[in-house]
N, CA, C and O atoms as CSV, one atom per row, in Angstrom:
chain,resi,resn,atom,element,x,y,z
A,1,MET,N,N,42.236,-37.154,11.907
A,1,MET,CA,C,43.106,-38.036,12.655
A,1,MET,C,C,44.524,-37.474,12.610
A,1,MET,O,O,45.065,-37.197,11.540
A,2,LYS,N,N,45.107,-37.314,13.781
A,2,LYS,CA,C,46.445,-36.735,13.882
A,2,LYS,C,C,47.503,-37.786,13.564
A,2,LYS,O,O,47.445,-38.920,14.040
A,3,ARG,N,N,48.456,-37.384,12.760
A,3,ARG,CA,C,49.540,-38.290,12.378
A,3,ARG,C,C,50.594,-38.301,13.480
A,3,ARG,O,O,50.963,-37.241,13.985
A,4,THR,N,N,51.073,-39.451,13.853
A,4,THR,CA,C,52.074,-39.548,14.904
A,4,THR,C,C,53.457,-39.241,14.344
A,4,THR,O,O,53.714,-39.401,13.151
A,5,HIS,N,N,54.324,-38.805,15.218
A,5,HIS,CA,C,55.702,-38.492,14.843
A,5,HIS,C,C,56.443,-39.797,14.541
A,5,HIS,O,O,56.526,-40.686,15.388
A,6,ARG,N,N,56.969,-39.895,13.346
A,6,ARG,CA,C,57.686,-41.109,12.960
A,6,ARG,C,C,59.175,-40.937,13.183
A,6,ARG,O,O,59.720,-39.849,12.998
A,7,LYS,N,N,59.821,-42.004,13.579
A,7,LYS,CA,C,61.269,-42.011,13.752
A,7,LYS,C,C,61.859,-42.947,12.719
A,7,LYS,O,O,61.361,-44.052,12.506
A,8,PHE,N,N,62.927,-42.491,12.078
A,8,PHE,CA,C,63.564,-43.265,11.022
A,8,PHE,C,C,64.944,-43.710,11.481
A,8,PHE,O,O,65.669,-42.958,12.132
A,9,SER,N,N,65.293,-44.927,11.136
A,9,SER,CA,C,66.602,-45.455,11.513
A,9,SER,C,C,67.697,-44.796,10.675
A,9,SER,O,O,67.439,-44.240,9.608
A,10,ALA,N,N,68.906,-44.874,11.181
A,10,ALA,CA,C,70.053,-44.331,10.447
A,10,ALA,C,C,70.234,-45.064,9.120
A,10,ALA,O,O,70.626,-44.463,8.119
A,11,GLU,N,N,69.949,-46.356,9.121
A,11,GLU,CA,C,70.086,-47.142,7.900
A,11,GLU,C,C,69.097,-46.673,6.835
A,11,GLU,O,O,69.447,-46.564,5.659
A,12,PHE,N,N,67.870,-46.398,7.250
A,12,PHE,CA,C,66.856,-45.927,6.321
A,12,PHE,C,C,67.245,-44.566,5.749
A,12,PHE,O,O,67.152,-44.346,4.542
A,13,LYS,N,N,67.681,-43.654,6.620
A,13,LYS,CA,C,68.089,-42.319,6.170
A,13,LYS,C,C,69.241,-42.412,5.176
A,13,LYS,O,O,69.248,-41.718,4.159
A,14,THR,N,N,70.220,-43.275,5.474
A,14,THR,CA,C,71.365,-43.443,4.586
A,14,THR,C,C,70.921,-43.969,3.229
A,14,THR,O,O,71.380,-43.500,2.188
A,15,LYS,N,N,70.030,-44.942,3.253
A,15,LYS,CA,C,69.511,-45.510,2.008
A,15,LYS,C,C,68.843,-44.434,1.155
A,15,LYS,O,O,69.076,-44.358,-0.051
A,16,VAL,N,N,68.015,-43.610,1.782
A,16,VAL,CA,C,67.298,-42.563,1.052
A,16,VAL,C,C,68.278,-41.516,0.521
A,16,VAL,O,O,68.162,-41.083,-0.626
A,17,VAL,N,N,69.232,-41.113,1.342
A,17,VAL,CA,C,70.209,-40.100,0.925
A,17,VAL,C,C,71.040,-40.612,-0.249
A,17,VAL,O,O,71.288,-39.868,-1.198
A,18,LEU,N,N,71.468,-41.855,-0.197
A,18,LEU,CA,C,72.269,-42.395,-1.299
A,18,LEU,C,C,71.451,-42.468,-2.583
A,18,LEU,O,O,71.979,-42.235,-3.670
A,19,GLU,N,N,70.182,-42.785,-2.464
A,19,GLU,CA,C,69.319,-42.763,-3.644
A,19,GLU,C,C,69.222,-41.346,-4.205
A,19,GLU,O,O,69.241,-41.144,-5.419
A,20,ALA,N,N,69.118,-40.371,-3.306
A,20,ALA,CA,C,69.029,-38.973,-3.744
A,20,ALA,C,C,70.327,-38.538,-4.425
A,20,ALA,O,O,70.293,-37.812,-5.418
A,21,LEU,N,N,71.458,-38.974,-3.901
A,21,LEU,CA,C,72.748,-38.611,-4.494
A,21,LEU,C,C,72.941,-39.236,-5.866
A,21,LEU,O,O,73.624,-38.664,-6.717
A,22,ARG,N,N,72.359,-40.380,-6.087
A,22,ARG,CA,C,72.480,-41.030,-7.394
A,22,ARG,C,C,71.718,-40.268,-8.478
A,22,ARG,O,O,72.039,-40.376,-9.662
A,23,GLU,N,N,70.724,-39.510,-8.074
A,23,GLU,CA,C,69.913,-38.669,-8.967
A,23,GLU,C,C,69.238,-39.453,-10.084
A,23,GLU,O,O,69.060,-38.931,-11.184
A,24,ARG,N,N,68.865,-40.685,-9.820
A,24,ARG,CA,C,68.083,-41.456,-10.795
A,24,ARG,C,C,66.622,-41.005,-10.778
A,24,ARG,O,O,65.925,-41.063,-11.792
A,25,PHE,N,N,66.179,-40.559,-9.613
A,25,PHE,CA,C,64.804,-40.116,-9.433
A,25,PHE,C,C,64.808,-38.716,-8.851
A,25,PHE,O,O,65.775,-38.309,-8.208
A,26,THR,N,N,63.732,-37.978,-9.073
A,26,THR,CA,C,63.600,-36.652,-8.472
A,26,THR,C,C,63.319,-36.811,-6.980
A,26,THR,O,O,62.953,-37.889,-6.511
A,27,LEU,N,N,63.496,-35.721,-6.253
A,27,LEU,CA,C,63.190,-35.764,-4.826
A,27,LEU,C,C,61.720,-36.097,-4.595
A,27,LEU,O,O,61.377,-36.811,-3.653
A,28,THR,N,N,60.869,-35.581,-5.450
A,28,THR,CA,C,59.434,-35.860,-5.323
A,28,THR,C,C,59.157,-37.345,-5.502
A,28,THR,O,O,58.379,-37.929,-4.746
A,29,GLU,N,N,59.785,-37.956,-6.492
A,29,GLU,CA,C,59.593,-39.391,-6.719
A,29,GLU,C,C,60.105,-40.217,-5.540
A,29,GLU,O,O,59.453,-41.166,-5.106
A,30,LEU,N,N,61.283,-39.844,-5.026
A,30,LEU,CA,C,61.825,-40.556,-3.871
A,30,LEU,C,C,60.934,-40.384,-2.649
A,30,LEU,O,O,60.699,-41.332,-1.900
A,31,ALA,N,N,60.444,-39.171,-2.456
A,31,ALA,CA,C,59.574,-38.897,-1.311
A,31,ALA,C,C,58.299,-39.735,-1.386
A,31,ALA,O,O,57.851,-40.284,-0.379
A,32,GLN,N,N,57.727,-39.829,-2.561
A,32,GLN,CA,C,56.525,-40.649,-2.723
A,32,GLN,C,C,56.843,-42.125,-2.484
A,32,GLN,O,O,56.071,-42.834,-1.839
A,33,LYS,N,N,57.964,-42.575,-2.999
A,33,LYS,CA,C,58.366,-43.969,-2.844
A,33,LYS,C,C,58.513,-44.347,-1.367
A,33,LYS,O,O,58.095,-45.427,-0.949
A,34,HIS,N,N,59.111,-43.444,-0.584
A,34,HIS,CA,C,59.400,-43.730,0.827
A,34,HIS,C,C,58.378,-43.114,1.786
A,34,HIS,O,O,58.514,-43.228,3.004
A,35,GLU,N,N,57.364,-42.465,1.234
A,35,GLU,CA,C,56.287,-41.852,2.018
A,35,GLU,C,C,56.805,-40.844,3.040
A,35,GLU,O,O,56.441,-40.879,4.215
A,36,ILE,N,N,57.669,-39.939,2.558
A,36,ILE,CA,C,58.175,-38.849,3.369
A,36,ILE,C,C,58.112,-37.572,2.543
A,36,ILE,O,O,57.892,-37.622,1.333
A,37,HIS,N,N,58.305,-36.437,3.191
A,37,HIS,CA,C,58.263,-35.151,2.495
A,37,HIS,C,C,59.602,-34.905,1.798
A,37,HIS,O,O,60.648,-35.255,2.345
A,38,PRO,N,N,59.590,-34.310,0.601
A,38,PRO,CA,C,60.846,-34.029,-0.114
A,38,PRO,C,C,61.818,-33.175,0.699
A,38,PRO,O,O,63.033,-33.345,0.594
A,39,ASN,N,N,61.287,-32.259,1.507
A,39,ASN,CA,C,62.169,-31.427,2.333
A,39,ASN,C,C,62.962,-32.266,3.330
A,39,ASN,O,O,64.089,-31.919,3.683
A,40,GLN,N,N,62.369,-33.373,3.784
A,40,GLN,CA,C,63.064,-34.249,4.719
A,40,GLN,C,C,64.285,-34.871,4.051
A,40,GLN,O,O,65.341,-34.994,4.672
A,41,ILE,N,N,64.143,-35.255,2.811
A,41,ILE,CA,C,65.272,-35.828,2.063
A,41,ILE,C,C,66.371,-34.782,1.914
A,41,ILE,O,O,67.552,-35.082,2.088
A,42,THR,N,N,65.979,-33.564,1.593
A,42,THR,CA,C,66.950,-32.478,1.446
A,42,THR,C,C,67.711,-32.243,2.744
A,42,THR,O,O,68.925,-32.042,2.719
A,43,LEU,N,N,67.016,-32.266,3.875
A,43,LEU,CA,C,67.674,-32.068,5.169
A,43,LEU,C,C,68.641,-33.208,5.482
A,43,LEU,O,O,69.763,-32.972,5.930
A,44,TRP,N,N,68.206,-34.437,5.246
A,44,TRP,CA,C,69.086,-35.587,5.497
A,44,TRP,C,C,70.302,-35.547,4.594
A,44,TRP,O,O,71.411,-35.850,5.034
A,45,LYS,N,N,70.108,-35.176,3.334
A,45,LYS,CA,C,71.214,-35.098,2.376
A,45,LYS,C,C,72.221,-34.036,2.813
A,45,LYS,O,O,73.430,-34.271,2.784
A,46,ARG,N,N,71.726,-32.883,3.212
A,46,ARG,CA,C,72.603,-31.800,3.670
A,46,ARG,C,C,73.406,-32.238,4.894
A,46,ARG,O,O,74.608,-31.985,4.972
A,47,GLU,N,N,72.741,-32.899,5.852
A,47,GLU,CA,C,73.423,-33.360,7.053
A,47,GLU,C,C,74.473,-34.422,6.715
A,47,GLU,O,O,75.584,-34.394,7.244
A,48,PHE,N,N,74.120,-35.342,5.844
A,48,PHE,CA,C,75.034,-36.409,5.414
A,48,PHE,C,C,76.298,-35.812,4.801
A,48,PHE,O,O,77.410,-36.197,5.163
A,49,LEU,N,N,76.125,-34.883,3.883
A,49,LEU,CA,C,77.269,-34.297,3.191
A,49,LEU,C,C,78.094,-33.387,4.105
A,49,LEU,O,O,79.311,-33.284,3.954
A,50,LYS,N,N,77.424,-32.734,5.046
A,50,LYS,CA,C,78.135,-31.861,5.981
A,50,LYS,C,C,79.037,-32.682,6.904
A,50,LYS,O,O,80.148,-32.264,7.230
A,51,LYS,N,N,78.555,-33.839,7.316
A,51,LYS,CA,C,79.311,-34.656,8.267
A,51,LYS,C,C,80.265,-35.643,7.596
A,51,LYS,O,O,81.088,-36.252,8.279
A,52,ALA,N,N,80.177,-35.814,6.302
A,52,ALA,CA,C,81.027,-36.770,5.599
A,52,ALA,C,C,82.527,-36.526,5.826
A,52,ALA,O,O,83.248,-37.488,6.089
A,53,PRO,N,N,83.025,-35.292,5.738
A,53,PRO,CA,C,84.461,-35.072,5.952
A,53,PRO,C,C,84.928,-35.431,7.364
A,53,PRO,O,O,86.104,-35.739,7.562
A,54,GLU,N,N,84.028,-35.395,8.345
A,54,GLU,CA,C,84.402,-35.724,9.721
A,54,GLU,C,C,84.856,-37.173,9.847
A,54,GLU,O,O,85.642,-37.504,10.735
A,55,VAL,N,N,84.371,-38.023,8.976
A,55,VAL,CA,C,84.733,-39.432,9.034
A,55,VAL,C,C,86.228,-39.595,8.805
A,55,VAL,O,O,86.853,-40.482,9.386
A,56,PHE,N,N,86.801,-38.750,7.968
A,56,PHE,CA,C,88.202,-38.868,7.612
A,56,PHE,C,C,89.097,-37.845,8.307
A,56,PHE,O,O,90.312,-37.860,8.114
A,57,SER,N,N,88.525,-36.972,9.098
A,57,SER,CA,C,89.282,-35.909,9.762
A,57,SER,C,C,89.979,-36.423,11.013
A,57,SER,O,O,89.394,-37.155,11.812
A,58,ARG,N,N,91.226,-36.031,11.169
A,58,ARG,CA,C,91.980,-36.379,12.371
A,58,ARG,C,C,92.492,-35.108,13.054
A,58,ARG,O,O,93.253,-35.194,14.017
A,59,ALA,N,N,92.090,-33.949,12.576
A,59,ALA,CA,C,92.610,-32.686,13.084
A,59,ALA,C,C,92.214,-32.443,14.535
A,59,ALA,O,O,93.019,-31.932,15.313
A,60,ASP,N,N,91.016,-32.790,14.902
A,60,ASP,CA,C,90.529,-32.513,16.254
A,60,ASP,C,C,90.608,-33.783,17.096
A,60,ASP,O,O,89.724,-34.637,17.034
A,61,LYS,N,N,91.674,-33.896,17.880
A,61,LYS,CA,C,91.877,-35.094,18.699
A,61,LYS,C,C,90.858,-35.185,19.825
A,61,LYS,O,O,90.540,-36.284,20.280
A,62,ALA,N,N,90.336,-34.040,20.284
A,62,ALA,CA,C,89.367,-34.036,21.374
A,62,ALA,C,C,88.021,-34.593,20.927
A,62,ALA,O,O,87.228,-35.057,21.745
A,63,GLN,N,N,87.780,-34.542,19.649
A,63,GLN,CA,C,86.515,-35.040,19.110
A,63,GLN,C,C,86.501,-36.558,19.175
A,63,GLN,O,O,87.500,-37.213,18.878
A,64,LYS,N,N,85.369,-37.106,19.565
A,64,LYS,CA,C,85.247,-38.557,19.654
A,64,LYS,C,C,85.378,-39.165,18.262
A,64,LYS,O,O,84.711,-38.738,17.320
A,65,ALA,N,N,86.228,-40.145,18.148
A,65,ALA,CA,C,86.432,-40.820,16.866
A,65,ALA,C,C,85.215,-41.682,16.553
A,65,ALA,O,O,84.658,-42.317,17.448
A,66,PRO,N,N,84.803,-41.706,15.299
A,66,PRO,CA,C,83.671,-42.565,14.930
A,66,PRO,C,C,84.044,-44.037,15.127
A,66,PRO,O,O,85.196,-44.426,14.937
A,67,ASP,N,N,83.067,-44.838,15.504
A,67,ASP,CA,C,83.347,-46.246,15.715
A,67,ASP,C,C,83.544,-46.963,14.377
A,67,ASP,O,O,83.240,-46.426,13.311
A,68,PHE,N,N,84.045,-48.155,14.464
A,68,PHE,CA,C,84.377,-48.925,13.271
A,68,PHE,C,C,83.153,-49.182,12.408
A,68,PHE,O,O,83.238,-49.129,11.181
A,69,ALA,N,N,82.029,-49.456,13.030
A,69,ALA,CA,C,80.795,-49.738,12.276
A,69,ALA,C,C,80.371,-48.525,11.452
A,69,ALA,O,O,79.938,-48.673,10.309
A,70,THR,N,N,80.494,-47.335,12.022
A,70,THR,CA,C,80.141,-46.110,11.306
A,70,THR,C,C,81.055,-45.908,10.106
A,70,THR,O,O,80.593,-45.617,9.003
A,71,LEU,N,N,82.342,-46.064,10.328
A,71,LEU,CA,C,83.302,-45.903,9.232
A,71,LEU,C,C,83.069,-46.932,8.128
A,71,LEU,O,O,83.109,-46.604,6.942
A,72,THR,N,N,82.831,-48.155,8.523
A,72,THR,CA,C,82.597,-49.220,7.548
A,72,THR,C,C,81.343,-48.953,6.736
A,72,THR,O,O,81.339,-49.105,5.514
A,73,SER,N,N,80.280,-48.553,7.420
A,73,SER,CA,C,79.017,-48.269,6.746
A,73,SER,C,C,79.182,-47.123,5.753
A,73,SER,O,O,78.716,-47.207,4.617
A,74,PHE,N,N,79.842,-46.062,6.183
A,74,PHE,CA,C,80.050,-44.914,5.304
A,74,PHE,C,C,80.915,-45.299,4.101
A,74,PHE,O,O,80.613,-44.923,2.969
A,75,ALA,N,N,81.976,-46.040,4.351
A,75,ALA,CA,C,82.882,-46.434,3.264
A,75,ALA,C,C,82.157,-47.303,2.240
A,75,ALA,O,O,82.332,-47.124,1.035
A,76,ARG,N,N,81.344,-48.242,2.717
A,76,ARG,CA,C,80.599,-49.092,1.788
A,76,ARG,C,C,79.607,-48.276,0.969
A,76,ARG,O,O,79.461,-48.484,-0.236
A,77,ALA,N,N,78.930,-47.349,1.632
A,77,ALA,CA,C,77.942,-46.525,0.944
A,77,ALA,C,C,78.608,-45.677,-0.138
A,77,ALA,O,O,78.117,-45.615,-1.265
A,78,MET,N,N,79.710,-45.030,0.192
A,78,MET,CA,C,80.384,-44.179,-0.778
A,78,MET,C,C,81.001,-45.026,-1.896
A,78,MET,O,O,81.039,-44.593,-3.048
A,79,GLN,N,N,81.480,-46.220,-1.567
A,79,GLN,CA,C,82.047,-47.097,-2.590
A,79,GLN,C,C,80.980,-47.472,-3.615
A,79,GLN,O,O,81.249,-47.490,-4.816
A,80,ARG,N,N,79.762,-47.773,-3.138
A,80,ARG,CA,C,78.683,-48.120,-4.061
A,80,ARG,C,C,78.367,-46.949,-4.990
A,80,ARG,O,O,78.125,-47.141,-6.181
A,81,VAL,N,N,78.372,-45.741,-4.439
A,81,VAL,CA,C,78.086,-44.565,-5.259
A,81,VAL,C,C,79.158,-44.401,-6.328
A,81,VAL,O,O,78.838,-44.185,-7.496
A,82,PHE,N,N,80.434,-44.503,-5.937
A,82,PHE,CA,C,81.524,-44.303,-6.894
A,82,PHE,C,C,81.604,-45.423,-7.917
A,82,PHE,O,O,81.863,-45.170,-9.093
A,83,GLU,N,N,81.385,-46.658,-7.484
A,83,GLU,CA,C,81.482,-47.791,-8.410
A,83,GLU,C,C,80.461,-47.693,-9.534
A,83,GLU,O,O,80.734,-48.090,-10.667
A,84,ARG,N,N,79.311,-47.175,-9.223
A,84,ARG,CA,C,78.275,-47.061,-10.245
A,84,ARG,C,C,78.533,-45.878,-11.174
A,84,ARG,O,O,77.900,-45.756,-12.223
A,85,GLY,N,N,79.445,-45.025,-10.794
A,85,GLY,CA,C,79.799,-43.892,-11.641
A,85,GLY,C,C,78.661,-42.917,-11.858
A,85,GLY,O,O,78.631,-42.193,-12.854
A,86,GLU,N,N,77.727,-42.901,-10.925
A,86,GLU,CA,C,76.546,-42.063,-11.107
A,86,GLU,C,C,76.720,-40.666,-10.548
A,86,GLU,O,O,76.006,-39.744,-10.940
A,87,THR,N,N,77.651,-40.506,-9.649
A,87,THR,CA,C,77.839,-39.194,-9.057
A,87,THR,C,C,79.224,-39.110,-8.442
A,87,THR,O,O,79.895,-40.124,-8.252
A,88,SER,N,N,79.630,-37.939,-8.146
A,88,SER,CA,C,80.905,-37.718,-7.499
A,88,SER,C,C,80.667,-36.990,-6.177
A,88,SER,O,O,79.925,-36.010,-6.127
A,89,TYR,N,N,81.283,-37.461,-5.138
A,89,TYR,CA,C,81.163,-36.831,-3.828
A,89,TYR,C,C,81.590,-35.367,-3.898
A,89,TYR,O,O,80.982,-34.513,-3.253
A,90,TYR,N,N,82.616,-35.076,-4.665
A,90,TYR,CA,C,83.156,-33.716,-4.726
A,90,TYR,C,C,82.185,-32.731,-5.394
A,90,TYR,O,O,82.299,-31.522,-5.191
A,91,ASP,N,N,81.252,-33.228,-6.171
A,91,ASP,CA,C,80.224,-32.349,-6.750
A,91,ASP,C,C,79.305,-31.797,-5.676
A,91,ASP,O,O,78.693,-30.746,-5.865
A,92,TYR,N,N,79.202,-32.487,-4.562
A,92,TYR,CA,C,78.241,-32.101,-3.537
A,92,TYR,C,C,78.845,-31.321,-2.388
A,92,TYR,O,O,78.126,-30.571,-1.728
A,93,ILE,N,N,80.134,-31.464,-2.120
A,93,ILE,CA,C,80.700,-30.762,-0.971
A,93,ILE,C,C,80.851,-29.272,-1.242
A,93,ILE,O,O,81.042,-28.504,-0.300
A,94,SER,N,N,80.775,-28.846,-2.470
A,94,SER,CA,C,80.906,-27.420,-2.771
A,94,SER,C,C,79.579,-26.686,-2.634
A,94,SER,O,O,79.553,-25.457,-2.697
A,95,GLU,N,N,78.479,-27.405,-2.448
A,95,GLU,CA,C,77.159,-26.762,-2.337
A,95,GLU,C,C,77.025,-25.990,-1.049
A,95,GLU,O,O,75.981,-25.389,-0.795
């Protein structure tokens, strides 16, 4: 039986990436928990961290500014990570 292509919401991807950044569980454990491949988590994490600085960048005026909902969602997510003291954003941007 062929498996159909699944689509994941932005909220789901963000939830999984933030769990991965907290490093409470291995990628394998997270993948099993969410029924996805560990490589998928790695790709989402890389994309999340690559685009994170764009939220605060004002250098490129031609670039479409993120909407308020996107900024709010990102700020809340990063605040939760920092408040728990489990990881630092700056540890990941150098990768």
